[in-house]
C-alpha positions as CSV (number, residue, x, y, z in Angstrom):
1,X,-4.6,-4.0,-27.5
2,X,-3.8,-4.9,-23.9
3,X,-2.8,-8.5,-24.9
4,X,-0.5,-7.1,-27.6
5,X,1.2,-4.7,-25.1
6,X,1.6,-7.5,-22.6
7,X,3.0,-9.8,-25.2
8,X,5.4,-7.2,-26.4
9,X,6.7,-6.6,-22.8
10,X,7.1,-10.3,-22.3
11,X,9.3,-10.6,-25.4
12,X,11.7,-8.0,-23.9
13,X,14.2,-10.2,-22.0
14,X,14.9,-7.7,-19.2
15,X,11.2,-7.2,-18.4
16,X,10.6,-10.9,-18.6
17,X,13.4,-11.7,-16.2
18,X,12.4,-8.9,-13.8
19,X,8.8,-10.2,-13.6
20,X,10.0,-13.8,-13.4
21,X,12.4,-12.9,-10.6
22,X,9.7,-11.0,-8.7
23,X,7.3,-13.9,-8.9
24,X,9.8,-16.6,-8.6
25,X,11.9,-15.5,-5.7
26,X,11.1,-11.9,-4.8
27,X,9.1,-10.0,-2.2
28,X,5.8,-10.7,-3.9
29,X,6.3,-14.4,-3.4
30,X,7.1,-13.8,0.3
31,X,3.9,-11.7,0.7
32,X,1.7,-14.3,-1.0
33,X,3.4,-17.2,0.8
34,X,2.4,-15.5,4.1
35,X,-1.2,-15.6,3.0
36,X,-0.8,-19.3,2.1
37,X,-0.7,-18.7,-1.7
38,X,1.6,-20.0,-4.4
39,X,2.6,-17.9,-7.4
40,X,3.9,-20.7,-9.5
41,X,1.7,-21.0,-12.5
42,X,-0.3,-17.8,-11.6
43,X,-1.1,-15.1,-14.0
44,X,-0.1,-11.5,-13.2
45,X,-3.6,-10.5,-12.2
46,X,-4.0,-13.3,-9.7
47,X,-0.6,-12.6,-8.2
48,X,-1.3,-8.9,-7.8
49,X,-4.6,-9.6,-6.2
50,X,-3.0,-12.2,-3.8
51,X,-0.3,-9.6,-2.8
52,X,-2.9,-6.9,-2.2
53,X,-5.1,-9.3,-0.3
54,X,-2.1,-10.4,1.9
55,X,-1.3,-6.7,2.6
56,X,-4.9,-5.9,3.5
57,X,-5.1,-8.9,5.9
58,X,-1.8,-7.9,7.6
59,X,-3.1,-4.4,8.1
60,X,-6.3,-5.8,9.5
61,X,-4.3,-7.8,12.1
62,X,-2.3,-4.8,13.1
63,X,-5.5,-2.8,13.4
64,X,-6.9,-5.4,15.8
65,X,-3.8,-5.4,17.9
66,X,-3.8,-1.5,18.1
67,X,-7.5,-1.5,19.0
68,X,-6.8,-3.9,21.9
69,X,-4.0,-1.6,23.1
70,X,-6.4,1.3,23.1
71,X,-9.0,-0.7,25.1
72,X,-6.3,-1.8,27.6
73,X,-5.2,1.8,28.0
74,X,-8.8,3.0,28.6
75,X,-9.2,0.3,31.3
76,X,-6.0,1.5,33.0
77,X,-7.2,5.1,33.0
78,X,-10.6,4.0,34.4
79,X,-8.8,2.1,37.2
80,X,-6.6,5.1,38.0
81,X,-9.7,7.4,38.1
82,X,-11.4,5.1,40.6
83,X,-8.2,5.1,42.7
84,X,-8.0,8.9,42.6
85,X,-11.7,9.1,43.7
86,X,-11.0,6.8,46.7
87,X,-7.9,8.8,47.7
88,X,-9.8,12.1,47.4
89,X,-12.6,10.7,49.6
90,X,-10.1,9.5,52.2
91,X,-8.4,12.9,52.2
92,X,-11.7,14.8,52.7
93,X,-12.7,12.4,55.6
94,X,-9.3,13.0,57.3
95,X,-9.5,16.8,56.7
96,X,-13.1,16.9,58.0
97,X,-11.9,15.2,61.2
98,X,-9.2,17.9,61.6
99,X,-6.1,15.6,61.5
100,X,-2.7,17.3,61.5
101,X,-0.4,16.8,58.4
102,X,1.9,14.5,60.3
103,X,-0.7,12.4,62.0
104,X,-0.8,8.8,60.8
105,X,-4.0,7.7,59.0
106,X,-5.5,4.5,57.9
107,X,-6.9,3.6,54.5
108,X,-8.4,0.4,53.2
109,X,-6.2,-2.6,52.1
110,X,-8.0,-2.4,48.7
111,X,-6.7,1.1,48.1
112,X,-3.2,0.1,49.2
113,X,-3.3,-2.9,46.9
114,X,-4.5,-0.7,44.0
115,X,-1.6,1.7,44.7
116,X,0.9,-1.2,44.5
117,X,-0.8,-2.6,41.4
118,X,-0.3,0.8,39.7
119,X,3.4,1.0,40.9
120,X,2.8,3.9,43.2
121,X,4.5,3.3,46.5
122,X,3.7,4.7,49.9
123,X,6.8,6.3,51.5
124,X,6.9,5.7,55.2
125,X,3.9,6.2,57.4
126,X,0.6,7.2,55.7
127,X,0.0,10.8,56.8
128,X,-2.1,13.6,55.3
129,X,0.9,15.0,53.5
130,X,1.7,11.5,52.1
131,X,-1.9,11.1,51.0
132,X,-1.7,14.4,49.1
133,X,1.5,13.2,47.5
134,X,-0.1,10.0,46.5
135,X,-3.0,11.9,45.0
136,X,-0.6,13.9,42.9
137,X,1.2,10.7,41.8
138,X,-2.1,9.2,40.6
139,X,-2.9,12.4,38.8
140,X,0.5,12.3,37.1
141,X,-0.1,8.6,36.1
142,X,-3.5,9.5,34.7
143,X,-1.9,12.3,32.6
144,X,0.8,10.0,31.4
145,X,-1.7,7.3,30.4
146,X,-3.9,10.0,28.7
147,X,-0.9,11.2,26.6
148,X,-0.1,7.6,25.6
149,X,-3.7,7.0,24.8
150,X,-3.6,10.0,22.4
151,X,-0.6,8.5,20.7
152,X,-2.4,5.1,20.5
153,X,-5.4,6.8,18.9
154,X,-3.1,8.5,16.3
155,X,-1.6,5.1,15.5
156,X,-5.0,3.6,15.3
157,X,-6.2,6.3,12.8
158,X,-3.1,5.7,10.7
159,X,-3.6,2.0,10.5
160,X,-7.3,2.5,9.7
161,X,-6.3,4.8,6.8
162,X,-3.7,2.3,5.5
163,X,-6.2,-0.5,5.7
164,X,-8.8,1.5,3.9
165,X,-6.2,2.4,1.3
166,X,-5.3,-1.3,0.8
167,X,-8.9,-2.3,0.3
168,X,-9.4,0.6,-2.1
169,X,-6.4,-0.5,-4.0
170,X,-7.5,-4.0,-4.1
171,X,-11.0,-3.0,-5.3
172,X,-9.5,-0.7,-8.0
173,X,-7.3,-3.6,-9.1
174,X,-10.2,-6.0,-9.4
175,X,-12.3,-3.3,-11.3
176,X,-9.4,-2.7,-13.7
177,X,-8.9,-6.4,-14.3
178,X,-12.7,-6.7,-15.1
179,X,-12.6,-3.7,-17.4
180,X,-9.6,-5.1,-19.2
181,X,-11.3,-8.4,-19.7
182,X,-14.4,-6.7,-21.0
183,X,-12.4,-4.6,-23.4
184,X,-10.5,-7.7,-24.7
185,X,-13.7,-9.6,-25.2
186,X,-15.3,-6.6,-26.9
187,X,-12.3,-6.3,-29.3
188,X,-12.6,-10.0,-30.1
189,X,-16.2,-9.6,-31.3
């Protein structure tokens, strides 16, 4: 039955030319070519499977890139949290010693380098009030990174869903092709 329906469709010139164009020059050929495949001489099932496989692989690559972005963002947040802790410890030590808000203070070169590395600049002399401003700047940076991390996680979830959908579609396609072959063989007996 499926063979008869397929044959009838192929006798229809418009359908034949549409399928021929899609496999000869169209988007399907581009998708398969990206995966290193060639559609010339392929049957419809193999071409569909190659296109779905190419889509699944492309989504897998995007998923890997997004996962790397999430990991990089997590590392940035961890670095900012360490910097915030060091600044808070420095502020507590200065306050414990009873320094005035305008009195210059000293902090380690490591903390200063970390501030520069995170694009937070010290304005003028480092005083208690400037140290408090720096702490607020680091907190703002952490909040900004956390918001961006949430967006990255949403993108990651979307890509995961698309990838799973692509693999489900590919699995369904293979199952349908096997079922069709089994039906055709059963009808021939």
